C-alpha positions as CSV (number, residue, x, y, z in Angstrom):
1,M,1.0,-64.4,-0.4
2,A,0.2,-62.3,-3.5
3,R,-1.7,-60.0,-1.2
4,S,1.3,-59.2,1.0
5,G,3.3,-58.6,-2.1
6,K,0.8,-56.0,-3.3
7,S,0.7,-54.4,0.1
8,H,4.5,-54.1,0.0
9,I,4.4,-52.6,-3.5
10,S,1.7,-50.2,-2.6
11,K,3.9,-48.7,0.1
12,Q,6.5,-47.8,-2.5
13,L,6.0,-45.3,-5.3
14,S,7.9,-44.8,-8.5
15,V,9.1,-41.3,-9.4
16,G,6.4,-41.2,-12.0
17,Q,3.7,-42.0,-9.5
18,V,5.0,-39.4,-7.0
19,A,5.0,-36.8,-9.9
20,A,1.5,-37.7,-11.0
21,R,0.0,-37.7,-7.5
22,S,1.9,-34.5,-6.3
23,G,1.7,-32.4,-9.4
24,V,5.4,-31.9,-9.3
25,A,7.6,-32.7,-12.3
26,V,9.9,-35.6,-12.2
27,S,12.9,-33.3,-12.7
28,A,11.7,-31.3,-9.6
29,L,11.6,-34.5,-7.5
30,H,15.1,-35.3,-8.6
31,F,16.2,-31.8,-7.7
32,Y,14.5,-32.0,-4.3
33,E,16.3,-35.3,-3.7
34,A,19.7,-33.8,-4.7
35,K,19.1,-30.9,-2.3
36,G,18.3,-33.3,0.6
37,L,14.6,-32.4,0.8
38,I,13.3,-35.9,0.1
39,S,14.9,-39.3,-0.3
40,S,14.4,-42.5,-2.2
41,F,15.9,-46.0,-2.3
42,R,16.6,-48.5,-5.0
43,N,14.6,-51.7,-5.3
44,P,16.1,-55.0,-6.4
45,G,15.7,-54.0,-10.0
46,N,17.7,-50.8,-9.3
47,Q,14.6,-48.6,-9.9
48,R,14.1,-45.6,-7.7
49,R,11.3,-45.9,-5.2
50,Y,9.9,-43.5,-2.7
51,P,8.1,-44.3,0.5
52,R,4.5,-43.1,0.6
53,E,5.3,-40.4,3.2
54,V,7.1,-38.5,0.4
55,L,3.8,-37.3,-0.9
56,R,3.1,-35.3,2.3
57,R,6.7,-34.1,2.4
58,V,6.4,-32.8,-1.2
59,S,3.2,-31.1,-0.2
60,V,5.0,-29.3,2.7
61,I,7.8,-28.3,0.2
62,K,5.3,-26.9,-2.3
63,V,3.4,-24.9,0.4
64,A,6.6,-23.6,1.9
65,Q,7.9,-22.6,-1.5
66,R,4.7,-20.6,-2.2
67,L,5.4,-18.8,1.0
68,G,8.8,-17.8,-0.3
69,I,10.7,-20.0,2.2
70,P,14.2,-20.8,0.7
71,L,14.9,-24.5,-0.1
72,A,17.7,-24.6,2.4
73,E,15.4,-23.6,5.2
74,I,12.8,-26.1,4.1
75,R,15.4,-28.8,4.1
76,D,16.5,-27.9,7.6
77,A,13.0,-27.9,8.8
78,L,12.2,-31.3,7.2
79,Q,15.3,-32.8,8.8
80,T,13.7,-32.1,12.3
81,L,10.9,-34.5,11.5
82,P,11.1,-38.2,12.3
83,K,12.3,-40.3,9.4
84,G,10.0,-43.0,8.0
85,R,6.7,-41.5,8.9
86,T,4.2,-39.1,7.2
87,P,4.4,-35.6,8.6
88,T,1.4,-34.9,10.8
89,A,-0.7,-31.8,11.5
90,A,1.3,-31.3,14.6
91,D,4.5,-31.5,12.6
92,W,3.1,-28.9,10.2
93,R,2.2,-26.6,13.1
94,K,5.8,-26.9,14.4
95,L,7.2,-26.1,10.9
96,S,4.8,-23.2,10.1
97,D,5.3,-21.6,13.6
98,S,9.1,-21.5,12.9
99,W,8.4,-19.6,9.6
100,K,5.8,-17.1,10.9
101,A,8.2,-14.5,12.2
102,D,10.1,-14.4,8.9
103,L,6.8,-14.2,6.9
104,D,5.6,-11.3,9.2
105,S,8.8,-9.5,8.6
106,R,8.6,-9.9,4.9
107,I,5.0,-8.8,4.8
108,E,5.9,-5.7,6.8
109,K,8.7,-4.8,4.4
110,M,6.4,-5.3,1.4
111,I,3.8,-3.0,2.9
112,R,6.4,-0.4,3.5
113,L,7.7,-0.7,0.0
114,R,4.1,-0.5,-1.4
115,D,3.5,2.6,0.6
116,Q,6.7,4.3,-0.5
117,L,6.3,3.4,-4.2
118,D,4.7,6.7,-5.2
119,G,7.7,8.6,-3.9
120,C,10.1,6.7,-6.3
121,I,10.8,8.3,-9.6
122,G,12.7,5.2,-10.8
123,C,15.8,7.1,-11.9
124,G,18.2,4.6,-10.6
125,C,20.6,7.2,-9.2
126,L,21.2,5.1,-6.1
127,S,22.3,8.2,-4.2
128,L,19.1,10.0,-3.5
129,K,18.8,10.6,0.2
130,S,15.4,9.0,0.3
131,C,15.6,6.1,-2.1
132,P,14.3,3.2,0.0
133,L,13.2,1.2,-3.0
134,R,16.4,1.1,-5.0
135,N,19.0,1.4,-2.3
136,P,17.5,1.1,1.2
137,L,20.9,1.0,3.1
138,D,22.7,3.7,1.1
139,E,25.1,5.2,3.6
140,L,27.1,7.1,1.0
141,S,24.1,9.3,0.2
142,E,25.0,11.4,3.2
143,Q,28.1,12.5,1.1
144,G,25.9,14.0,-1.6
145,S,24.8,12.7,-5.0
146,G,27.0,11.0,-7.5
147,P,29.6,8.2,-7.2
148,H,32.0,8.2,-4.2
149,L,34.0,5.0,-4.5
150,L,35.8,5.7,-7.8
């Protein structure tokens, strides 16, 4: 009987255990939960407990954040996964595939910015005809330099 109790307990993790095992601060876990990225439940002693699957979900969140994926997109992606089970390699492929086009687009923009960097004098005028770094969509530059909306 004690053995089944231990088995039940080992499937539940405290917020401190999740923080220690995932390398994420307790405050970040609370933030993720408030944003709907992960969820917990309360045990009979009213202590917050997480299912073990949360460790993999936190790992997915951390990797996605390193890629620059906004938390709202991460949340939406995690909501497509089945509840109550650890995300699998197939789940990760599905999520990462959905982010690849955005990442490719951002990489392309960064390369263009890098290649245009030597043409920028950093003056901040915002009206130079070719100022792709400070004001890439400057339609008013066609009217000449200086302010036009005063």
